[in-house]
N, C-alpha and C positions, 0 to 999 in steps of 0.2 A: 240663450242667456238673456235674462231680463235686463231692462235698462238700468235699474238700481244696482244689480249685481255688476254690470259693466262699470258703473261709476265707482263702486267699491273697489273693484280690481284696479282701476286707474288710480284711485287714491292710494292703494297699497304700493303700486309701482312708484308713484311720486315720493311717498315716504321712504321707500327702500333706497331710492337714489340719494335723497337728502341724508339718510342715515349713513350710507357708505361714505359720502363726502365728509360728514362730521366725524366719523370714526377715524378716517384716514388723516383728517386735519388734527384731531386730538392726539393721535400717535406721533405726528410730526412735532407738534408743539410740546408734548410731554417729553419727547426725546431731547428737545432743545432746552430743557429746563436750566442747565448750567449757564446758558447765555442770558440769564435774567438781568445782568448788569448792562444790557444794551443801552445805546445812547438816549432812548426815550425814557429811561427810568429816572426817578428822582427820590431824594430823601427829605423827610420833614421832621424837625425836632422843635422842642420848645418847653416852656414852663407854664404852670398855672399857679397864680397867686391870688390872695384875697385883697380886699380893699386897703389893708394895712401893709401889704407887701410880703406877707408870710406865705411860705409854700403850702400848697394844698395837696396832701397825699391822697391816693386812692380815688381821685376824681375820674369819672368816666369820660373818655375822649372819643368822639365819633368823627370820622372823616366822611362827609356827605358829598356825593358826586353832583355834577351840574344838573343832573336829572332828579335831584332831591332823594336819592336812594342811599342809605348808609352802607358803605362798602367795607370800612375797616373800623374796628373798635379796639381800644386799648385802655390802660389805666395809668395814672401817674405813679411814680415811685415815692419813696419817703421824702425826697427833696422836691417833689412837685414836677419832676421831669417826665416827658413822654417822647416817644420816637415812633415814626413810621418809616419803613425802608422799602425800596423797590416799588415805588408808587408810579403809576402812569402819569406823565407830565400833563398838566392842564389846570383848569379852574375847579376849585372845591370850596365847600363850606366846612369850617372846623368848629365843632361844638363841644363845650365842656359842661359837665353836670356833676354836682356834688351836694350831699346833704348840707343844709344851712344856707344855700345860695340859689338864686334864680339861674336858669340856664343862660349861658352866654355863647355867642358864636361870631365868627368873623369870616370874611371871604379871603381865600388864599389862592395864589397862582404859583404853581410849582414849575420851575424851570428844569429842563432835561439836563441830566448829568451833573446836577449841583446839589449841595446840601442846603436846603431851605430851612428857614427858621420862622416860627410864629409863636408869640407869647399871648396868653389870655389872662385876664384879670376879672375875678368875680366882684360883683357889686350886689348890694341888697335888693336893688330894684332895677331889673334889666328892662330896656325898652320893649314894647309889645312886639315889634317886628324882628326881635332877635330870638324869640322863643321857637325853637325848632324841634325840641324833643317831644312835646305834647302835640304840636301841630306845625307843619312846615310854614316858614315865613311867607313863601309864595307857592300856592298849589301849582304843581308842575305836571308835565305830560305823563310822567310815570307814577305820580302819587297825587291825583286830583281830588281825592275824597277829603272834605274838611273834617270828617269825624276820625281821620287816621290818628292813631297814637303810636309812637315809637317808645316802647317800654324797655329800659335797660335792665338786663338780667340781675345785676347786683342790687337793684332796688325792688326786686320782686322776690317772692318766696317760692321755694320748691314746694310743689303740691304735696308730695309724699316722699320725703327723703328716705332712700333705701328701700322703697316699696314700689310696686308697679303702678301705672297710671300716667296721667298727664305730667310732663316734667316741670311745668311752671304753672303757678296759680295766677291767672290774669284777673286783676281786680274788677269786680262787677259781672264776671262771667263764671257762674258756678260750674263745677265739674261733677259728673256722675258716672259711675261704673255700674252697669245694670245688674251684673251677676257676680261681681267679685273676681278674685284671681287676676289673671293677665288679660282679661277681656278688655277690649278697647274702651277707653274713657271717652266721654262726650262733653264738650262745652255747650252750655245753654246760654241763650240771650233772652232778654225780656220778651215774653209773649211767644217764644219760639219753641216748638216741640218737634224737632227734626228726628228722623229715623237714623241715628248714628251719624249725623253730619249731612243729611240730605240737603238742607238749605243753608249749611254753614261750610264754607270752603276753608281748607287748610293747606298751607304751602310750606315748603322749605326754600328759603331764598338763597340761591347760589350765584354769587356775583350780582348782576342786575336781573337775573332770571328767577321767576317764581315756578318752582317745581310743584305740580299738584299732587297732594297726598291722598285725596279722596279716591275711592274705588267705586265707580258706578256699577250697578247691578251686582253687588257683592252677595255672596251666599247668605250672609246674615243681616243684610240691610243695605239699601241703596245709598251710595255715597259714603259708605263705611270709611272712616279716617282714623288711623291708629298712630298716635305719637309715641307709643311705647318704645320703638326702636331708637329714639334719640337719647343720648347721654346728656343730662342736664348741664353738666359743667362745660360742655362745648357750645352752649347757646349764649350768644352775646346780647341779643335783644329779641323782642317780639313786637311785630307790627300788627295792629288791629285796625280795621276800617269797616265801613258800612256794607261792603260787599257788592252792591249793585251799581256803583258809580264809576268804576275804574275799567277802562276798555281792556286792560291786560288780564282781568279776572273774569272767568267765564262760568263753566258748569259748576253748580252748587253755590256760587257766590250770590246768594239772595238776601239773607238777613245779616250776614256777618262773614268776614274773611280774616283769618289769622295767619301770619307768616313768621316762622322761626328763622332767625338770622344767626348763622354760626359765628363764633369768635374767629379772629385772625390768627391768634396764637394762644397757647395754654402755658401757664406756669407749670413746670413739672410737679406732679403730685401723686401721692397714693392715699386714698381715703377709705376708711373702714367704718361702716355704720351698722349698728345692730341692736337687738333687744333679745328678750327671751324666746322670741318666735321667728325672727328674721335676721338675715345677715347679708350685707351688700359690700362688695369690694369694687372700687373704681380706681383706675390709674390713667394718667394723661401725660403726654410727652410732646415737646416741641424741640426742634434742633437747637443746638447751642448758639448758632449764628443768628443774631436778632434780625438780620435782613431776610431771613427765610420765613415766609408766611405759610406755615404748615403745622399740623398737629395730628396725633393719633390718640385715641382713647378706647379703653376696653372696660367692660363692666360685667361682673358675674354676680348673680343674686340668687339666694335660696331662702325659702321661707314657708310658713304655714298660715299666715294671717292671724286674726284674733278671734275668729269664731270657733265653735266646737268642731265644725267640719274642717279638718286640716287640708291645706291647699297643695302641699307637696310641690311647691312652685320652684321652677328653674328658669332662669333667664340669662342669656348671653348676648352681649351687644358689642359691636365694633363700629366706631365712627372714624372717618379720616377726612382731612381737609388739606388742600394745597392751592395756593394762589401765587402767581408770579407774573412779571412783566417781560414781554419779549417784543422789542421794537415798539410799534404802535399798538400792541395787543396786551390786554390784561386777561389772563387765562385763569379760571377757577375750576377746581375739581372737588367733588364731594361724593363720598361713598358710605354705605351703611350695610352691615350684616347683622342679622338678628334671628334668634331662635328663642321661643318661649313655650313652656308647658305648665299647666296647673290644673288640679281639680278645682272646681268652682262650686261654691255653696248653692248658687241659684237663688231664685225668688222664693220667699216664704211669707205667710200671712203676717200682717203687722198687729193683728188683734188676738193672736193665740200663740202660745209657746210651741216650738217645733223641736223635737228631740234631734240632736246632732246638727241643728241649724241648717238642715237641708231636707227637702222632700224626696230627693233621689241622689244617693251618693255616687252614681255613675256619671254625673255631669262633669265635663272637663273641656279644656280648650288647648289646642296645639296650633301655633302659628310660626311661620318663618318667612323672612323676606330679605331681599337684597336690592340695593339701589345704587346706581352710578349716574352722576350728572356731570356734564362738562359745559362750560360757558366761555366764550371768547368775545370780549368787548374790544372792538377795533375803533380806535380814535382816529377817524379820517382827518379831522382838523379840529380847531378849537370850537367849532360850531356844529360839527357833524360826527355822529357816532353810529356804528353798525354792530349789532350783536347777533351771534350765532350760538345756539344751545342745542344739546341733544341729551336724551336720557334713556335708560333701560332699567327695567325693574322686573323681579320675579316675586310672586306672593303665593302662599299656601295657607289654607285654613281648614281645620277640622274641629267643629264645635258641636258638643253634645249637651242638650238642654232638655229640661222638663218643665213645661208651663202648666201642668195640671192634667193634661190629657195624654200622657205617655212620653217616653224618651224619644227625642228626634236627633238626627245628625245632619248638620249642614256642612258642606265641604266644597272646595274648589281649588284649582291651581291655575294661575294666570301669569302671562307675560304682558308687560306694558312697554311700549316704545313710543318715542315722540321727539319732537324738535320744535324750535322756534327761531325766527329771524325777525329782528326789530331794527328799524332805522329811525334815528332822531336827528332833526335839523332845526337848530335855533337860528332863525333868520335874523332876528333882533329881539330885544327885550320884550317887545309887544307881541311877538308871534313865534311859536314853535310848532313843528310838525312831528307827529309820531305815527309811524305806520309799521305794522307787523303782521306775522302769519304764524299761527299755531297749528301743529299737527300732532295727533295722538291716536294710537290704536291699542285697545284692550282686547285680550284673547282669553276670557275665562273658559277653562275647560273642566269637564267633570263637575259642573255646577249642579250639585245634587242635593235633594232633600229626601231623607229616609226616615222611616219610623220603625221602632223596635216592636216586634211582636211579643207574645207572652213568653217565648223562649229566649228573648233578648237578641234575636236575629233581626238585622236591619233590612227592611224591604223598601224599595224605591217608591216615592210619591211623585216626584218630578225629577227629570234628568235632562240636562241641556248642555250644549256647547254654544257659546255666544261669540260674536265678533262685534265690537263697537268701534267705529271710526269717527274722528272729529277733525274737521278741516275748517279753520277760522281765520279769515283776514280781519284786521281792525285798523282804524285810523282815528286820530284825534288832533284837534287844534287847541293850543293853549297860549294865553297871552293876557295883556292888559289893555283896557279901553282908555283909562286914565290911571293916574297913580292911586286912585281910590277904588277901582273896580277891576276884578280879575275874572277871567272866564276859562272854562275848559269844556269843550264839546267833542263828542266822539261817537263812533258807530262801530258795532261789532256784529259781523255776519256769521252766524253759526250754521254749519252744514254737518248734520249728524247721520251716520250710516249704521244700520243694524242688520245683523244676520243671526237668526235664531234657528238652531237645529234641535228639534225636540226628539230625543232618542226613545221616548216611550210612546209618543203619539206623533208620528211623522207628518200627519196631515196638519198639525199645528205649526210646522216649520214655516218660516217666512223670512223675507228680507225687505227692508224699507229704507227710505231716505226722507229726511225732513229738514227744512231750513227755518231759521229765525233771524230777523233783523232787530238788533237791540241798540236803540239810541240811548245816549247817556250825556248828562251835562251838569256842570257845577258853576255857580255864579257867586262871587264873593265880594263883599263890601269891606274895604280896608281903611278904616278911619285913621287919622293921625294919632300917634300914641299919646299925645297931650290932651286929647278930648276924653269925655266921659262915655262916648259912644262905644258899644261893643263891636267886635268883629262879627259880621253876619254872613253866613254861607247858606245857600239853598241848592239842593241837588235833586235831580230826578233821573230815573233810569229804569230800563227794562232788564229783567234777569230771568234765569231759567235753571232748572235741573232736569236731567233726563230721568225717566222712570225705568224700572226693570222691564225689558222687552219680552220676558217669558209670558206664556199664556198659562193661567192657573189650572190646577187639576180638575176644576169644574167649569172652566171657561172654554170658549170656542173662537174668540176673536181677540186681537191685540188691544190693549188699553191705550190710554193717552201716552204717547211716546215722549213728548217734551212738555213739561209743566212750566207755564210761564207765570211771571209775577211783575207787578209794577211797584216801584219803590220811590218814595220821596223823603227828604230829610232837611230839617232846618237846624242849624247849629249857631248858637250865640256864645261868644267867648270873650272874657275880659279879665284883666288882672285887677283885683280889688284888695287893697292893703296887703300887697306882696303875696296874695293868694290867687292862683290861677283857677278861675271859675268857668264852668262850661255847662250849658243847657242844650240838650239834644232832643228834638221832637222827630220821631220816625213813624212812617206809615207804609205798610206793605200790604198789597192786595194780591191774593193768589187765585189763579183760575181753577175751574173745576177739573178734577182728574178722574177719568173713567177707568174702571177695571184695573185699579192699582193692585199689584200683587203683594200679598203678605208673605215675606220670606219664611216665617215660622210655621205657617200652615199650608202654603201653596195656593190659598184661595185668593180670589179677586174681589175687590170692593170699590165702590164709588166714593170719592171724597169731594164734598161740596166746596164751592168757592168760599174763601175766608178772607178776613181782614185783621191785621194786627196794628194797633196804635200804641206807641210807647213814649214815655218821657223819661229822660235820664238827667240827673243833676249831679255834677261831680266837682270837687274842689281839691286842690293840692298846694301844699306850702312846705318850703324848706325852712329849717331853723339852724342855728349854729351847732346844735347838738344832734340833729337828725332831720327827719321829714315825717309828714303826716298827710294822708289823702283819704277821702271818703266819697262814696257814691250812693245814690238812691235811684231806683228805677221802679216805675209802675207801668203796667201794660194791660190792655184789653184786647183779647184775641177771641174771635167768634166766627161762626159760619154766617155768611151773608144772607142765605135763604132761610134757614131754620132759626137763626139767632142763637143757636146753642153754642156754649163755650167750646173752644178748641181744647181737647183734653191734653193733659200733661204739660201744658205750657206754663212756665212760672209767671205769676202776675206781680209779685213783689220781691225785690232783691235789695238788701242792704249790704254794704261792704265798707270796711274801714281797714286801712293798712298803715303801719308806721314803723319807723326804725330809729334806734338811739345808738350812737357810736361813742358816747362819752360817759359810760357808766363807771362806777368805782372798780378798782382792781383790773382795769383794762378790758372790761367786758363789753360786748356789743350785743344788741338785741333787736329782733324783728318780731312783729306780731300782726295777725290779720283776723278780723272777725267777719263772718259771712252768714247771712240769714236769708233763707228762701222761704217765703210765706206759703200758706196753704194754696194748692192749685187744684182746679177741677180735674176729675178723671172721667172715664166713661160711666154711663148708667147712673148718673147723679152722685157718684162717690166723690170724696174730697181727700186729697193727700195730706199727710201730716207735715207740719213745718219742719225745716231742717236748719240746725244751728251748728256751726263749726268755728272753732278758735284754733288757729295755728300759731305756733311760737318757735323761735329759734334763739338760743343763747350760745355765744361762742367766746373763747378767750385764746388769743395767740400767745406763744411762748418762744423764747430764744429769737427775738426779733422777727417773728413770723415764720420761722422754720417749722414749728409745730403749731397745731391748733386743735383744741378740744371743744366739742360742741354738744349741746343738748337740744333735741327737737321733740316737739310734742303736738298732739292733736286732741282737743277736747270736743267731742262730737255728741250730738243728740238727734235721733231721727233715723230715717231709712233712706237709702239711696235707690234710684231706679224704680220709684213707686209707679205702679200701674194696676190694671184690673185683670185678674185671671179667674177662671172657673176651676176650682179644685176641691178635693175632699181629703181631709186629714183622717188619720186612724181614729176610729170611734165615732165618726160623724155619719149620719144616715145617708147623706147624698152630697154631691158636689154643688156648689153655688158660687156666684160671683163675689169676689172679695178683694180688698186692697192688699197687694203684696209688694215686697221690696227686699233689700239687703240691709240688715242692721249695721249702723255705723258704730264703731267702737273707738273709745279713747285709747291712746297709747303714748309712750315716750320711748325715745331711742337715743343712744349715745354715739357720737362720731369722733373719729380721730384722723387727722390729716397731717401728712408729712410732705414737706417740700424739700427735696434733696438739692444739694449744690449751694450756691451763694445765696445770701439773704436778700430779700426785696428785689428780686429780678428774675428774668428768664435765664434758663441754662440750656 
């Protein structure tokens, strides 16, 4: 047995022991759920009022832990009241946000076994050090990145209500679905052209734990991350940061990291959304006891899309959440079940009409997954916290595509298991210590690429079984040097294990181990709020993503196993005339990657070192009748040796988002405009610009028991634009051309019913 194999076996034994402990612990804690009113539990209630003392309904209330992580989210009722029940005693920050007002927050200390009260009052101009929704007032050990944004769901737009794709439209980060149907959508960042999430990390935040949604060495793309299984109504917020500067974020967190934060409770509802092509039914439920932090949600969707190629889409989703306090412990559980199938139109030329909107009607996608996550946050004292987390996932994919050279099938089934332990000690205000350890194992089996012959029979091109193991300790120090300077420095040590069993060419089988040391640091200047000086933060960090360890069908040796990157970022932020203004300068250099495998062809290719430089300017302001925010981003991404532009990376992004809550007849409206400019493709081609306008108009009836809405998308352009070599009927030969999926405008109607009492949970 080789040395690397012995290390892999030892890693498996360590993980198995940790997993058994966590499963046993989770069973004990879950069984003890009725004891949630243990002495360490506390309640918190209060009201939110404006400067004139009037109640503010529908304000978003966030309870932020001492580690600056939002753990509970709720909203005020019609009288401006809010409540949190069964909260672990300790110190928190309570933040309130509503259209027309700047964010306000206060520090609260919750005493065990008592009903605590905290009231908040909005003013038109909040001090700079109270703004926690856009950027934490003090970067802390768990959220050190100055570019972090915590975006409340109610102030964002659903990307495609009643349709597949990303659940939330994140301002400034365009979404593309390369082939239509249920295929996984992809967020883009300025100058970033990742393969389905390769340099963009995606997480589900469960308690204080970040569950990684990326799938390394996926059959259809390294780092494949699919948010389709999430039900949008269950999302309370989305956290976005630069990716490379937080020691808790590892594989794929290079240019960007996004974390979906579930709500603490759902108001009971049944929602039906549909149009002449699609129908979507969603229902959500929380227990009638308001002290119970739990919800269940189910979604069933059927549809055909808006192209001539009918999708015959079916999607079924189940999401569940439970959180409770047991003594000194806060336990959070989150689960997902998902099945999806659809025919997909696939990519077609942008410069020629294609009959039926597809070059091959046999293209389709079938995906199913299940996820279970449990987190136990143990409050050892007012200054010490210990967290244990464990997760288990299954995932299956069968994708049939035609990129111009025949129908191919990519498939896999994998199990994913892992865990985390994190210790936090706040010695004093000037110094905090964070130390943790991540474990993860992916077992993709039947990782196959097949190609159909002239009779439609799929013949193997590559066939592999993989094992990927990740063992990662990390540590960081966080504190202040003076009241004007803050620092956060950390180190993350990545140890990655690969085992590749090539079932077609056994001589290509191998196992390997490689390690990386990733330093990270953030330094922030915090001027007094009375000065004209902006807040300035500078961050540097090393980051990485693993590559697909398979050897291509024309290769003989493994390629670059771990692809490294160096990132730096400068953020300036200031409130000017009640408007929060932010300027971000980002720079990421990527190392050369040798023999990188193309999952669509099974071939290997060398990718030269590259550099991406981007500037983003954003502004956000609340008004008495709503809110408005906008952003502009410009990027330059090119290879460092050849100076050729990095293909498919967006260079120009405009975004504007707004909401109005005081329209005549009780109407409420939201709208977003997004523009992605021309971007270079391979072989000197250039993509067409893409314009999208999303809108939502709603009207409540019977004091909120019923709600009717209209959603629409006005779109122009093609999504998923790239270069493929293909030949249409009547053409003499195949040649390279720009292809994509046409974007279609549509409108849908929604009807929502909230059973039970008005203006409250039931």
